[in-house]
Backbone as numpy.savetxt, mean C-alpha at the origin, in Angstrom:
# Nx Ny Nz CAx CAy CAz Cx Cy Cz
-33.87 11.09 -20.69 -33.63 9.71 -20.44 -35.06 9.56 -19.16
-35.64 7.84 -19.68 -36.77 8.12 -19.10 -36.87 7.25 -17.79
-37.44 7.33 -17.12 -37.37 6.85 -15.78 -39.11 5.86 -15.76
-38.23 4.90 -15.39 -39.52 3.56 -14.98 -40.35 4.09 -14.07
-42.07 4.14 -14.23 -43.06 4.33 -12.63 -42.63 2.81 -12.70
-43.17 3.24 -10.62 -43.26 1.56 -10.10 -44.23 0.80 -10.90
-45.26 0.91 -11.52 -46.30 0.03 -12.14 -45.40 -0.41 -12.78
-44.49 0.08 -13.76 -44.10 -0.48 -15.41 -42.82 -1.50 -14.90
-42.39 -1.54 -13.94 -40.95 -2.33 -13.57 -41.80 -3.87 -13.10
-41.26 -4.75 -13.71 -41.68 -6.40 -13.48 -40.92 -6.69 -12.16
-41.25 -8.25 -11.60 -40.77 -8.34 -10.55 -39.64 -8.93 -10.83
-39.11 -9.21 -12.06 -38.06 -10.20 -12.11 -37.10 -8.41 -12.00
-37.09 -7.84 -12.75 -36.94 -6.22 -13.00 -36.16 -5.68 -11.55
-37.49 -5.91 -10.52 -37.00 -5.16 -9.43 -36.24 -6.28 -8.20
-36.28 -7.48 -8.55 -35.45 -8.45 -8.05 -34.06 -8.20 -8.78
-33.83 -8.21 -9.68 -32.21 -7.57 -10.38 -31.65 -6.38 -9.78
-32.48 -5.40 -9.15 -32.27 -4.29 -8.53 -32.05 -4.39 -7.28
-33.04 -4.79 -6.60 -32.68 -5.11 -5.32 -31.33 -6.05 -5.06
-31.31 -7.15 -6.16 -29.96 -7.98 -5.43 -28.54 -6.87 -6.24
-28.82 -5.93 -7.21 -27.63 -5.41 -6.96 -27.64 -4.04 -6.21
-28.26 -3.82 -5.18 -28.31 -2.74 -4.41 -27.36 -3.65 -3.03
-28.20 -4.93 -2.67 -27.55 -5.71 -1.49 -26.43 -6.15 -1.72
-25.59 -6.88 -2.90 -24.72 -7.23 -3.80 -23.24 -6.14 -4.20
-24.12 -4.99 -4.36 -22.65 -3.99 -4.93 -22.67 -2.66 -4.34
-24.04 -2.28 -4.29 -24.10 -0.96 -3.50 -23.83 -0.79 -1.97
-24.42 -1.46 -1.58 -24.12 -1.35 0.16 -23.31 -1.79 0.41
-22.70 -2.98 -0.11 -20.76 -3.10 0.28 -19.81 -2.65 -0.02
-20.52 -1.58 -1.23 -19.13 -0.54 -1.85 -19.36 0.25 -0.22
-20.06 0.46 -0.44 -20.20 2.08 1.18 -19.58 1.58 2.22
-19.89 0.44 2.15 -19.52 -0.21 3.81 -17.73 0.04 3.95
-17.16 -0.79 2.39 -16.11 -0.84 2.37 -15.37 0.77 2.51
-16.21 1.67 1.78 -15.49 3.08 1.70 -15.08 3.39 3.16
-16.34 3.19 4.27 -16.29 3.83 5.30 -15.46 2.98 6.16
-15.32 1.40 6.21 -14.52 1.37 6.73 -12.90 1.29 6.35
-12.71 1.76 5.28 -11.04 2.08 5.30 -10.78 3.42 5.48
-11.84 3.99 6.03 -11.12 4.89 6.49 -10.48 4.96 7.62
-11.06 4.31 8.74 -10.53 4.09 9.95 -8.89 3.70 9.77
-9.55 2.49 9.11 -8.10 1.60 8.45 -7.15 2.13 8.00
-7.37 3.96 7.09 -6.06 3.83 6.62 -5.86 5.09 7.30
-6.53 5.56 8.27 -5.83 6.34 9.38 -4.83 5.78 10.46
-5.57 4.03 10.81 -4.60 3.33 11.84 -3.32 3.08 11.02
-3.36 2.96 9.77 -2.03 2.15 9.01 -1.06 3.35 8.90
-1.59 4.73 9.10 -0.96 6.04 8.60 0.05 6.17 9.90
-0.70 5.58 11.28 -0.47 6.35 12.44 0.94 5.66 12.89
1.05 4.09 11.81 1.83 3.29 12.23 2.93 3.27 11.69
3.25 3.88 10.58 3.71 4.14 9.44 4.82 4.90 9.64
6.28 5.08 9.40 7.04 6.10 9.75 6.08 7.36 8.54
6.22 8.74 9.16 6.48 9.68 8.74 6.39 9.74 7.21
5.31 10.08 6.40 5.77 10.73 4.86 5.97 9.30 3.83
5.97 8.13 4.47 6.38 6.60 3.64 5.69 6.62 2.64
4.28 6.49 3.02 2.83 6.49 1.97 2.37 7.38 2.43
1.78 7.71 0.87 0.68 8.83 1.35 -0.69 8.67 1.80
-1.26 9.24 2.63 -2.57 8.96 3.20 -3.85 7.94 2.40
-3.41 8.70 0.92 -4.25 8.28 -0.08 -4.35 7.11 -0.61
-3.00 6.98 -1.08 -2.76 5.97 -1.67 -2.76 4.47 -0.27
-2.59 4.78 0.96 -2.98 3.78 1.98 -4.38 3.51 1.64
-5.17 4.49 1.34 -6.82 4.37 1.52 -6.84 3.49 0.34
-6.48 3.83 -0.63 -6.95 3.37 -2.03 -6.50 1.42 -1.96
-5.47 1.63 -1.21 -4.91 -0.26 -1.19 -5.88 -0.68 -0.60
-6.39 -0.13 0.60 -7.47 -0.79 1.61 -8.66 -1.20 0.74
-8.88 0.01 -0.06 -9.99 -0.61 -0.62 -10.23 -1.66 -1.28
-9.22 -1.35 -1.62 -8.75 -2.49 -3.15 -8.89 -3.88 -2.70
-8.27 -3.99 -1.11 -7.91 -5.37 -0.54 -9.02 -5.71 -0.26
-9.62 -5.17 0.61 -11.60 -5.14 1.42 -12.30 -5.75 -0.27
-12.63 -4.80 -0.89 -13.23 -5.31 -2.11 -12.86 -6.78 -2.64
-11.32 -7.00 -2.95 -11.50 -8.00 -3.40 -11.86 -9.16 -2.50
-11.65 -9.29 -1.44 -11.86 -10.09 0.02 -13.34 -10.28 -0.26
-13.84 -9.45 -0.11 -15.74 -9.42 -0.36 -16.29 -10.14 -1.68
-15.33 -9.75 -3.09 -15.98 -10.55 -4.16 -15.50 -11.57 -3.54
-14.22 -12.30 -3.38 -13.64 -13.85 -3.45 -14.81 -14.42 -2.66
-15.16 -13.84 -1.43 -16.05 -14.59 0.01 -16.97 -14.79 -0.98
-17.83 -13.41 -1.76 -19.10 -13.90 -2.22 -18.83 -14.79 -3.61
-18.44 -14.78 -4.35 -18.37 -15.93 -5.44 -18.09 -17.43 -4.88
-17.32 -17.15 -3.98 -17.06 -18.70 -3.10 -18.54 -19.10 -3.13
-19.35 -18.43 -2.06 -20.30 -18.61 -1.35 -21.37 -18.93 -2.28
-21.84 -18.30 -3.25 -22.32 -18.68 -4.52 -22.11 -19.63 -5.54
-21.23 -19.62 -5.31 -20.49 -21.59 -5.91 -21.15 -22.71 -5.33
-20.27 -22.62 -4.33 -20.68 -23.57 -3.77 -22.24 -23.73 -3.48
-22.82 -22.97 -2.67 -24.67 -23.06 -2.53 -25.35 -23.86 -3.73
-24.57 -23.29 -4.86 -25.41 -23.53 -6.44 -25.26 -25.05 -6.81
-23.62 -25.38 -6.67 -23.12 -26.56 -7.02 -23.84 -27.57 -5.99
-24.40 -27.56 -4.67 -24.68 -28.40 -3.97 -25.84 -28.57 -3.75
-26.99 -27.52 -4.57 -28.07 -27.35 -4.42 -28.59 -28.42 -5.37
-27.77 -28.21 -7.33 -27.83 -28.95 -7.88 -27.51 -30.30 -7.35
-26.17 -30.75 -6.42 -25.97 -32.44 -6.50 -27.39 -32.64 -5.50
-28.00 -32.11 -4.70 -28.62 -32.22 -3.65 -30.16 -32.66 -4.60
-30.77 -32.19 -5.44 -31.70 -32.49 -6.66 -31.10 -33.90 -6.75
-30.45 -33.85 -7.64 -29.71 -35.24 -8.86 -29.60 -36.57 -7.63
-29.23 -36.24 -6.65 -29.12 -37.52 -5.09 -30.45 -38.11 -4.97
-31.27 -36.81 -4.59 -33.01 -37.04 -3.99 -34.10 -37.53 -5.37
-33.31 -37.56 -6.31 -34.28 -38.26 -7.64 -33.69 -39.31 -7.52
-32.22 -39.36 -8.05 -32.03 -41.14 -7.84 -32.19 -42.04 -6.76
-32.14 -41.21 -5.44 -32.23 -42.14 -4.19 -33.62 -42.43 -3.69
-34.79 -42.35 -4.82 -36.24 -42.29 -4.14 -36.22 -43.42 -4.98
-36.19 -44.83 -4.86 -36.67 -46.26 -5.29 -38.28 -46.05 -5.51
-38.62 -46.53 -6.62 -39.79 -46.74 -6.85 -40.93 -47.65 -6.13
-41.63 -47.43 -5.28 -42.34 -48.58 -4.30 -42.97 -49.11 -5.25
-43.28 -50.83 -4.99 -43.60 -51.42 -5.32 -45.07 -51.78 -4.25
-46.00 -51.10 -5.16 -47.38 -51.37 -4.70 -48.25 -53.00 -4.71
-48.67 -53.67 -3.46 -49.48 -54.95 -3.87 -50.07 -55.02 -5.25
-49.85 -55.76 -5.67 -50.94 -56.16 -7.15 -52.29 -56.99 -6.64
-53.28 -56.33 -7.28 -54.56 -57.32 -7.26 -55.20 -57.68 -8.71
-55.88 -58.50 -8.13 -56.54 -59.11 -9.75 -56.90 -57.78 -10.22
-56.96 -57.56 -11.02 -57.70 -56.96 -12.79 -58.10 -57.29 -13.54
-59.48 -56.81 -13.97 -59.78 -56.63 -15.85 -58.67 -56.01 -16.63
-59.01 -56.65 -18.01 -58.11 -56.11 -19.07 -58.09 -54.63 -18.99
-59.90 -54.53 -19.16 -60.57 -53.23 -19.08 -60.11 -52.13 -18.28
-59.52 -53.12 -16.91 -59.39 -51.92 -15.97 -57.51 -51.13 -15.76
-56.60 -52.49 -16.48 -55.59 -52.63 -16.44 -54.93 -51.37 -17.60
-55.64 -51.53 -18.61 -54.93 -50.17 -19.66 -54.96 -48.90 -18.84
-55.93 -48.48 -18.37 -55.66 -46.83 -17.89 -54.42 -47.05 -16.90
-54.29 -48.00 -16.18 -52.99 -48.00 -15.35 -51.82 -48.25 -16.26
-51.88 -48.34 -17.06 -50.68 -49.38 -18.36 -50.09 -47.58 -18.53
-51.30 -46.91 -19.17 -51.34 -45.60 -19.92 -50.33 -44.58 -18.79
-51.22 -44.85 -17.62 -50.52 -43.88 -16.49 -48.96 -44.14 -16.11
-48.65 -45.22 -15.72 -47.66 -45.91 -16.06 -46.64 -45.02 -17.04
-46.70 -45.16 -18.13 -46.01 -44.47 -19.14 -46.00 -43.81 -18.82
-47.26 -42.29 -19.08 -46.93 -40.97 -18.76 -46.11 -40.64 -17.59
-46.13 -41.69 -16.54 -45.27 -41.13 -15.41 -43.34 -41.20 -15.84
-43.45 -42.52 -16.40 -42.24 -42.73 -16.98 -41.59 -41.37 -17.78
-42.35 -40.82 -18.80 -42.23 -39.98 -19.58 -41.62 -38.80 -18.91
-42.64 -38.56 -17.92 -42.32 -37.38 -17.35 -40.98 -37.60 -16.47
-40.72 -38.58 -15.32 -39.82 -38.68 -14.84 -38.53 -38.84 -15.88
-38.73 -38.57 -16.80 -37.41 -38.93 -17.91 -37.16 -37.59 -18.36
-38.11 -36.97 -18.70 -38.03 -35.44 -18.68 -37.51 -34.42 -18.11
-38.23 -34.82 -16.76 -37.58 -34.21 -15.51 -36.05 -34.36 -15.02
-35.61 -35.76 -15.09 -33.83 -35.96 -15.30 -33.53 -35.57 -16.23
-33.95 -35.25 -17.43 -33.09 -34.62 -18.53 -32.92 -32.85 -18.19
-33.96 -32.32 -17.59 -34.25 -31.08 -17.42 -33.01 -30.83 -16.06
-33.19 -31.17 -15.26 -32.21 -31.62 -14.02 -30.85 -31.39 -14.35
-30.40 -32.61 -15.35 -29.18 -32.99 -15.53 -28.33 -31.23 -16.36
-29.66 -30.93 -17.43 -29.38 -29.73 -18.19 -28.97 -28.65 -17.46
-29.56 -28.36 -16.14 -29.55 -27.37 -15.07 -28.12 -27.48 -14.37
-27.88 -28.97 -14.06 -26.51 -29.30 -13.05 -25.56 -28.57 -14.24
-25.67 -29.03 -15.42 -24.30 -28.60 -16.31 -24.55 -27.21 -16.41
-25.76 -26.47 -16.52 -25.92 -24.95 -16.71 -24.87 -24.31 -15.24
-25.42 -24.76 -14.20 -24.46 -24.34 -12.96 -23.08 -24.18 -12.93
-22.79 -25.75 -13.08 -21.12 -26.08 -13.32 -20.42 -24.72 -14.55
-21.07 -24.78 -15.57 -20.33 -23.89 -16.60 -20.58 -22.62 -15.71
-21.42 -21.68 -15.05 -21.96 -20.47 -14.53 -20.37 -20.58 -13.72
-20.10 -21.59 -12.85 -19.51 -21.79 -11.67 -18.02 -21.38 -12.13
-17.87 -21.98 -13.31 -16.21 -22.52 -13.95 -16.10 -20.94 -14.90
-17.35 -20.17 -14.69 -16.91 -18.89 -15.87 -16.59 -17.80 -14.20
-17.27 -18.02 -13.27 -17.04 -17.19 -12.12 -15.60 -17.02 -11.44
-15.51 -18.50 -11.46 -13.55 -18.70 -10.79 -12.55 -18.38 -11.66
-13.00 -18.13 -13.65 -12.02 -18.11 -14.25 -12.27 -16.61 -13.86
-13.22 -15.62 -13.76 -13.28 -13.96 -13.62 -12.76 -13.75 -12.68
-12.91 -14.32 -11.30 -12.36 -14.52 -10.16 -10.42 -14.36 -10.06
-10.55 -15.51 -10.93 -8.83 -15.69 -10.48 -8.23 -14.02 -11.50
-8.69 -13.86 -12.80 -8.13 -13.18 -13.19 -8.29 -11.77 -12.82
-9.35 -11.80 -11.30 -9.25 -10.10 -10.83 -8.24 -10.22 -10.03
-7.93 -11.33 -9.02 -6.83 -11.68 -8.15 -5.51 -11.28 -8.78
-5.59 -12.11 -9.97 -3.96 -11.84 -10.54 -4.05 -10.38 -10.37
-4.91 -9.18 -10.69 -4.44 -8.10 -10.95 -4.41 -7.80 -10.29
-5.74 -7.69 -9.19 -5.19 -7.37 -7.94 -3.58 -7.45 -7.35
-3.27 -8.63 -7.39 -1.79 -8.86 -6.74 -0.97 -8.52 -7.83
-1.09 -8.31 -9.23 0.02 -7.75 -9.31 0.18 -6.40 -9.29
-0.87 -5.79 -8.93 -1.55 -3.98 -8.78 0.09 -4.09 -7.53
-0.90 -4.39 -6.63 -0.03 -4.86 -5.12 1.77 -5.02 -5.35
1.75 -5.64 -6.14 3.12 -6.16 -6.45 3.77 -5.07 -6.75
3.07 -3.88 -7.49 4.01 -2.97 -7.86 3.91 -1.78 -7.21
3.01 -1.96 -5.92 3.41 -1.06 -4.99 4.21 -1.14 -3.91
4.45 -2.52 -3.43 4.88 -2.59 -2.75 6.71 -2.78 -3.22
7.11 -3.24 -4.37 8.15 -2.97 -5.52 9.02 -1.92 -5.16
7.39 -0.42 -5.41 7.82 0.94 -5.48 8.42 1.11 -4.15
7.67 0.98 -3.13 8.07 1.41 -1.88 9.32 0.66 -1.42
9.87 -0.49 -1.41 10.89 -1.30 -1.27 12.25 -0.91 -1.88
11.55 -0.11 -3.31 12.91 0.15 -3.67 13.70 2.15 -2.87
12.38 2.36 -2.97 12.51 3.87 -2.47 13.11 3.97 -0.59
12.65 3.16 -0.07 13.18 2.37 1.47 14.80 2.24 1.10
15.33 1.48 0.09 16.38 0.81 0.09 17.26 2.28 -0.70
16.72 2.95 -1.04 17.60 4.19 -1.98 17.83 5.00 -0.17
16.75 5.13 -0.09 16.83 6.08 1.70 17.82 6.01 2.05
18.16 4.26 2.33 19.13 3.62 3.72 20.57 3.99 3.22
20.70 3.65 1.64 22.02 3.98 1.19 22.03 5.67 1.30
21.48 6.38 0.99 21.67 7.88 1.37 22.14 7.94 2.82
21.57 7.19 3.75 21.81 7.90 5.14 23.01 6.80 5.69
23.65 6.33 5.11 24.61 4.97 5.19 25.60 5.90 5.19
25.71 6.61 3.64 27.04 7.32 2.98 27.24 8.52 4.14
25.86 9.13 4.32 25.83 10.40 5.39 26.64 10.08 6.31
26.15 8.70 6.97 26.67 8.95 8.06 28.05 8.22 8.49
28.37 7.60 7.16 30.12 7.49 6.88 30.86 8.42 7.13
30.75 9.26 5.98 31.62 10.81 5.47 31.37 11.74 7.25
30.03 11.66 8.17 30.45 12.47 9.42 30.94 11.44 10.32
31.00 10.49 10.50 32.03 9.84 11.74 33.55 10.03 10.83
34.12 10.37 9.59 35.36 10.95 9.11 35.40 12.35 8.99
34.42 12.83 8.45 34.68 14.18 8.91 35.09 15.03 10.21
34.02 14.59 10.55 34.17 15.19 12.40 34.90 14.40 12.99
35.81 13.16 12.95 36.39 12.75 13.97 37.55 13.87 14.75
37.76 14.79 13.73 38.82 15.72 15.24 38.12 16.68 15.80
36.91 16.59 15.42 36.15 17.80 16.32 35.25 17.07 17.54
34.78 16.00 17.20 33.60 15.19 18.61 34.17 14.18 18.92
34.33 14.41 20.24 34.73 13.02 20.57 33.79 11.79 20.82
34.55 10.72 20.31 34.27 9.33 19.97 33.17 8.71 20.79
33.03 8.97 22.28 31.88 8.57 22.91 30.54 9.69 22.61
30.76 10.50 22.09 29.56 11.05 21.21 29.14 11.25 20.33
29.99 10.91 19.14 29.53 10.57 18.25 28.49 10.20 17.38
27.73 9.19 18.39 26.45 8.38 17.53 25.48 9.65 17.91
25.24 10.51 19.20 24.25 11.14 19.19 24.71 12.15 18.40
25.70 12.93 17.81 26.06 13.90 16.88 25.43 13.44 15.53
25.78 12.16 15.28 25.43 11.66 13.81 23.94 11.56 13.60
23.50 10.98 14.91 22.15 11.04 15.14 21.11 11.84 14.67
21.12 13.11 15.38 20.55 14.36 14.76 21.01 14.73 13.67
21.62 14.81 12.84 22.23 15.50 11.60 21.36 14.57 10.81
21.17 13.16 11.17 20.43 11.73 10.18 18.82 12.13 10.30
18.78 12.58 11.53 17.05 13.16 11.53 16.81 13.82 10.60
17.72 15.06 10.74 17.49 16.54 9.63 17.73 15.38 8.26
18.42 14.84 7.77 18.62 14.19 6.74 17.51 13.34 6.06
16.39 12.84 7.08 15.03 12.60 6.45 13.91 12.94 6.93
14.28 14.05 7.15 13.51 15.71 7.43 13.85 16.98 7.08
13.37 17.80 6.35 13.74 19.04 5.91 13.13 19.78 7.09
12.26 19.70 7.11 11.42 20.24 8.74 11.76 20.01 9.76
12.82 19.25 10.27 13.23 18.70 11.24 14.13 19.77 12.32
13.73 20.20 13.48 14.68 21.57 13.67 14.91 21.06 15.51
16.13 20.85 15.55 16.56 20.49 16.62 16.26 21.48 17.80
16.27 20.75 19.38 15.65 21.50 20.39 16.96 21.39 21.35
17.67 20.97 21.05 19.50 21.34 22.06 20.85 21.66 21.41
21.14 22.75 22.04 22.50 23.04 21.30 23.42 21.85 21.46
24.47 21.28 20.21 25.64 21.40 20.32 27.25 21.70 20.84
27.56 21.19 22.54 28.58 22.38 22.73 29.72 21.42 22.88
29.74 20.19 22.62 31.04 19.35 23.13 32.01 19.33 21.81
32.87 20.00 22.07 33.52 19.58 20.41 35.21 19.51 21.46
35.92 18.67 20.58 37.17 18.63 20.57 38.33 19.53 20.20
37.60 19.98 19.18 38.19 21.94 18.81 37.49 22.10 18.01
37.42 23.51 18.33 36.47 24.46 17.89 36.46 25.02 16.54
35.46 25.10 16.11 34.90 24.91 14.39 33.94 26.64 14.64
33.69 26.45 13.35 33.47 28.08 12.74 32.09 28.30 12.48
31.14 29.14 12.06 29.95 28.68 11.59 30.24 28.34 10.27
31.51 29.16 9.17 31.61 28.25 8.16 31.56 26.69 8.00
32.22 26.26 8.72 32.51 24.93 9.05 31.35 24.17 9.12
30.29 24.89 10.38 29.01 23.94 10.03 28.28 23.94 8.88
28.53 25.54 8.48 27.56 25.68 7.10 27.88 24.56 6.04
29.10 24.86 5.86 29.86 23.70 4.79 29.48 21.81 4.91
29.47 21.66 6.08 29.28 20.27 6.83 27.78 20.32 6.08
26.69 21.14 6.57 25.03 21.02 6.37 25.33 21.22 4.82
25.87 22.11 4.24 25.39 22.43 2.72 25.94 20.58 1.89
27.18 19.91 2.51 27.38 18.77 1.67 26.65 18.02 1.74
26.04 17.44 2.98 24.86 16.66 3.00 23.61 17.15 2.20
22.66 18.18 2.48 21.91 18.90 1.71 21.61 18.90 0.66
22.98 19.47 -0.38 23.38 19.12 -1.66 22.95 17.91 -2.29
23.35 16.13 -1.27 23.15 15.21 -1.93 21.39 14.50 -1.99
20.97 15.09 -0.63 19.22 15.04 -0.81 18.63 15.98 -1.65
19.21 16.74 -2.42 18.24 17.99 -3.08 18.16 19.09 -2.64
19.12 19.99 -3.23 19.03 21.41 -2.22 18.36 22.65 -3.57
17.71 23.35 -3.28 17.42 24.47 -4.08 16.16 24.62 -4.60
15.86 25.46 -5.73 14.84 25.75 -5.52 13.29 24.79 -6.46
12.59 24.44 -5.76 11.47 23.65 -6.41 12.49 21.85 -5.53
13.54 21.75 -4.87 13.53 20.52 -4.57 13.38 19.84 -3.02
13.51 19.55 -2.12 13.02 19.07 -1.00 13.83 20.09 0.09
15.13 20.75 -0.04 15.92 20.92 0.83 15.77 22.46 0.25
15.92 23.50 1.03 15.77 24.94 0.97 17.01 25.21 1.33
17.63 26.55 1.33 18.82 27.52 2.33 17.92 27.98 3.49
16.66 27.86 3.50 16.03 28.10 4.80 15.83 27.21 5.44
16.20 26.36 4.95 15.67 24.64 6.58 17.41 24.82 6.30
18.48 24.50 6.10 19.38 24.14 6.58 19.87 25.39 7.58
19.50 26.87 7.02 20.09 28.15 7.85 19.14 28.04 9.31
17.89 27.31 9.43 17.42 26.97 10.64 17.91 25.81 11.56
18.37 24.56 10.41 18.81 23.87 11.77 20.48 24.31 12.17
21.50 24.82 11.76 22.25 25.47 12.26 21.74 26.30 13.17
21.26 27.15 13.05 21.31 28.56 14.13 20.22 27.48 15.54
19.64 26.51 15.38 19.55 25.54 16.49 20.48 25.02 17.30
21.08 24.22 15.98 22.06 23.27 16.39 23.26 23.77 16.86
23.67 25.07 16.23 25.41 25.45 16.60 25.37 26.80 16.53
24.23 27.18 17.59 23.99 29.00 17.84 25.31 29.40 18.25
25.76 28.90 19.12 27.54 29.15 19.96 28.45 29.85 18.66
28.16 28.58 17.63 29.24 28.74 16.52 29.27 30.25 15.67
27.84 30.14 15.50 27.63 31.24 14.47 27.18 33.32 15.17
28.28 33.17 15.66 28.22 34.50 15.90 29.41 35.93 15.15
28.66 36.68 15.73 30.26 37.35 15.28 31.66 37.42 15.84
32.26 38.25 15.84 33.54 38.81 16.36 33.57 39.49 17.94
32.02 40.02 17.56 31.88 40.92 19.19 30.68 40.23 20.00
30.38 38.63 19.00 29.31 38.21 19.83 28.04 38.44 19.61
27.58 39.07 18.97 26.21 39.54 18.28 25.92 37.62 17.35
24.81 37.35 17.43 24.37 36.37 16.44 24.60 36.65 15.29
24.95 35.84 14.24 24.67 35.98 12.66 23.58 36.08 12.00
23.09 36.76 11.64 21.58 36.43 11.29 20.81 35.64 10.38
19.88 35.51 9.94 19.03 34.26 9.20 20.06 34.62 7.81
19.58 35.53 7.06 20.21 35.47 5.97 21.76 35.63 5.60
22.45 35.60 6.70 24.11 35.39 6.68 24.36 33.81 6.65
23.14 33.16 7.19 23.56 31.86 7.53 22.72 31.07 6.24
21.94 31.49 5.84 21.48 31.31 4.54 22.69 31.02 2.97
23.57 31.73 3.43 24.74 31.87 2.37 25.63 30.41 3.06
25.51 29.37 2.43 26.15 28.20 2.84 27.71 27.70 2.32
27.27 28.60 1.16 28.88 28.32 0.25 30.57 29.33 0.97
29.87 30.09 1.44 31.20 31.10 1.75 31.92 30.52 2.18
33.39 31.32 1.80 34.52 30.70 2.37 35.18 31.61 3.15
35.90 31.14 4.23 37.28 32.11 4.82 38.60 31.46 4.65
39.18 32.49 5.66 41.02 31.44 4.86 41.32 30.80 6.73
40.10 30.61 7.48 40.25 29.70 8.70 39.48 28.31 8.27
38.99 27.79 6.93 38.16 26.79 7.26 38.74 25.56 7.35
37.96 24.89 8.35 38.31 23.51 8.50 37.60 22.44 7.80
36.70 23.01 7.69 35.38 21.51 6.63 35.15 22.46 5.55
35.23 21.73 4.13 35.43 22.33 3.27 34.30 22.07 2.92
33.57 22.71 1.45 32.17 22.20 0.76 32.45 20.50 -0.04
31.92 19.86 0.28 32.00 18.66 -0.43 31.40 18.45 -1.80
31.83 18.81 -2.71 30.91 18.31 -4.43 30.68 16.89 -4.79
29.73 16.85 -4.60 29.33 15.29 -4.54 30.01 14.60 -6.19
30.34 13.32 -6.33 30.80 12.69 -7.36 30.03 12.41 -8.33
30.23 11.99 -9.82 29.34 11.49 -10.70 28.18 11.04 -10.14
27.68 10.49 -9.20 26.71 9.57 -9.25 25.90 10.02 -8.02
26.41 11.26 -7.39 25.44 12.30 -7.24 25.30 12.38 -5.59
25.79 11.52 -5.33 25.97 10.59 -3.77 27.02 10.91 -3.14
28.02 9.88 -3.45 29.86 9.76 -2.81 30.14 10.96 -2.20
30.97 11.22 -1.16 31.65 11.88 -0.90 33.37 11.95 -1.13
34.16 12.80 -0.64 35.86 12.65 -1.13 36.03 12.27 0.06
35.96 11.06 0.00 36.78 10.37 1.90 37.12 9.12 1.16
38.25 8.72 1.83 38.77 7.26 1.64 38.00 6.27 0.79
37.09 5.73 1.84 36.31 4.84 2.07 35.39 4.94 1.21
35.24 5.82 0.39 33.88 6.08 -0.96 34.39 6.32 -2.08
35.38 7.71 -2.32 36.04 7.73 -3.66 37.62 8.08 -3.28
37.82 7.80 -2.64 39.36 7.05 -2.15 40.23 8.29 -2.05
39.79 9.36 -1.76 40.76 10.91 -2.04 40.89 10.92 -0.64
42.19 11.57 -0.12 42.32 11.90 1.27 42.25 12.95 1.53
41.59 13.10 2.88 40.83 14.59 3.51 42.23 16.01 3.57
42.20 17.02 3.03 43.24 17.44 3.42 43.78 17.70 4.14
């Protein structure tokens, strides 16, 4: 690759390179650096995990760069158009001053007439060149406006796709949580007091939103005693609808850890010894005294077997 020596670079090439650095490279670096704290601020104010930081950063870079380009094109177009109009206005607004005429001889008048004709010719040429320059500037501004409109449309379409995607994700998540909440209200009504139901459901819904959530307080208020089988079946019925298994969001270990912390007093042997973690990982094991059974999801993969959803009465 041949590199031009400083002496071989013309003033026009140097001007072009300087303009490229000042209008593209430096603003681009500024946009990339400014997007870092903005993306961190946006990530800290959004719910955990709803939008990856890299996507937030890319969105902010695109928005800032689009704003910069729009402002730059607008100012350049306005400046060029105003400059051209000022030139034409100045030329048209300067009337020819009539000098006082003094008697001249015929031979003296001939050079003056020729000089006047030359001046008129030069003025006509300059006016024609200025009109052509104005037309060129208007054409350039029109092309820049079309390019800017296309860039804005593409950016708007891109942003609309992102917004629609996350709106769809949020709507799907809300539907799942509402369905799980309705199931909990129904299935736990014989075992949890009505005034405690909101607190009980809220903790399980937090686990439904984050598989890494671990409760800090054990639940101890029951209307009717439950067993470790019952709470294992309860948690399994929720996790299976959110994605439970190898390569999915929830694992048996996540469920066992939640059960160990939230229902620790229920997870003991007949002699009072705590059940092992490996035992609690077996979520679907049954016994003769089960009160809550594993609820296998319907055809849509979400609904529970309760009257308000699939119309099947509780046993």
